[in-house]
TORTIKE-529252 format. One line per field, with one value per residue (C-alpha): residue in one letter; x, y, z; chain; residue number from 1. Coordinates in steps of 0.2 Angstrom, whole numbers, padded with zeros to 4 digits. Each point is the difference from the previous one (the first is absolute). Layout:
REM residues N
rest: [A	...]
x: [X	...]
y: [Y	...]
z: [Z	...]
kette: [A	...]
nr: [NUM	...]
//
This chain:
REM residues 112
rest: [M	L	R	Y	G	S	I	T	G	L	K	P	E	Q	M	A	Y	Y	K	K	L	H	A	A	V	W	S	G	V	L	K	K	I	T	E	C	N	I	H	N	Y	S	I	Y	L	K	E	I	E	G	K	Q	Y	L	F	S	Y	F	E	Y	T	G	N	D	F	A	A	D	M	K	K	M	A	A	D	S	T	T	Q	R	W	W	K	E	T	A	P	T	Q	I	P	L	P	D	A	A	A	K	G	E	T	W	S	N	M	E	E	V	F	H	H	D]
x: [0442	0011	0020	0009	0020	0009	0018	0008	0018	0006	0011	0016	0002	-0018	0000	0001	-0014	-0011	0004	-0004	-0016	-0007	0007	-0015	-0012	-0015	-0016	-0009	0008	0000	-0019	-0003	0009	-0012	-0016	0004	0001	0020	0003	0017	0013	0017	0015	0019	0016	0013	0018	0002	0017	0000	-0016	-0016	-0018	-0013	-0013	-0018	-0013	-0018	-0018	-0014	-0017	-0012	-0011	0005	0019	0003	-0015	0010	0018	-0012	-0004	0016	0008	-0012	0003	0011	0011	0004	0004	0010	0008	0003	0009	0012	0004	0000	0016	0010	-0006	0007	-0015	0004	-0001	-0018	-0006	0007	-0008	-0015	0005	-0001	0012	-0003	0002	-0013	0007	-0010	-0002	0007	-0001	-0010	-0004	-0011]
y: [0441	-0010	0001	-0010	-0003	-0010	-0003	-0008	0000	0011	-0003	0010	0002	0005	0013	0014	-0006	-0003	0019	0006	-0009	0007	0020	-0001	-0015	-0001	0011	-0018	-0009	0014	0004	-0020	0002	0010	-0011	-0014	0011	0000	0015	0007	-0009	0001	-0012	0000	-0005	-0007	-0006	-0017	-0009	0002	-0003	0013	-0001	0007	0005	0005	0008	0003	0005	-0010	0007	-0013	-0012	-0012	-0003	-0016	0006	0016	-0010	-0009	0015	0009	-0016	-0001	0020	-0003	0018	-0008	-0018	0009	0011	-0017	-0008	0015	0000	-0018	-0006	0014	-0010	-0015	-0006	-0009	-0019	-0001	0013	-0009	-0017	0009	0008	0015	0015	0009	-0009	0006	0006	0000	0016	0000	0017	0015	0017	0015]
z: [0530	0001	-0003	-0013	0001	-0012	-0006	-0018	-0004	-0015	-0014	0003	-0018	-0001	0013	-0012	-0011	0017	0005	-0017	-0002	0018	-0004	-0013	0004	-0014	0004	-0002	0011	0017	-0006	0000	0018	0007	-0009	0011	0017	0002	0009	0005	-0008	0001	-0008	0008	-0004	0013	-0005	0015	-0001	-0019	-0004	-0008	0009	-0003	0016	-0006	0011	-0004	0009	-0005	0003	-0010	0007	-0012	-0002	-0010	-0013	-0003	-0002	-0012	-0010	0003	-0009	-0014	-0006	-0018	0007	0015	-0007	-0013	0015	0009	-0016	0004	0018	0002	-0008	0010	0016	0008	0011	0019	0001	0009	-0015	-0016	0007	-0003	-0016	0008	0000	0018	0016	0013	0015	0018	0010	0017	0004	-0007	0010	-0007]
kette: [A	A	A	A	A	A	A	A	A	A	A	A	A	A	A	A	A	A	A	A	A	A	A	A	A	A	A	A	A	A	A	A	A	A	A	A	A	A	A	A	A	A	A	A	A	A	A	A	A	A	A	A	A	A	A	A	A	A	A	A	A	A	A	A	A	A	A	A	A	A	A	A	A	A	A	A	A	A	A	A	A	A	A	A	A	A	A	A	A	A	A	A	A	A	A	A	A	A	A	A	A	A	A	A	A	A	A	A	A	A	A	A]
nr: [1	2	3	4	5	6	7	8	9	10	11	12	13	14	15	16	17	18	19	20	21	22	23	24	25	26	27	28	29	30	31	32	33	34	35	36	37	38	39	40	41	42	43	44	45	46	47	48	49	50	51	52	53	54	55	56	57	58	59	60	61	62	63	64	65	66	67	68	69	70	71	72	73	74	75	76	77	78	79	80	81	82	83	84	85	86	87	88	89	90	91	92	93	94	95	96	97	98	99	100	101	102	103	104	105	106	107	108	109	110	111	112]
//
């Protein structure tokens, strides 16, 4: 199992909409997340110096992360979901430079 943490910004004027979306995530999106071997997935919100940030954490149990992420990206329901969520987020510079939304984080400690 691999653990992944990532971060992105959230537009303050979109916070209520983002929370509303995630209070009732589409069943097709949840199904695809599970099919792509992602488990224990959480997203947290934190204000830092007046700016909103989202932190995500999940565990990957598959054998080919890149292939599973391609499968997820090819899913039409997931693509529609991302069209709803992407405009609410503010990518950090490293993610934006790669045309991505979320910045991967380095794990520096873990304890079971």
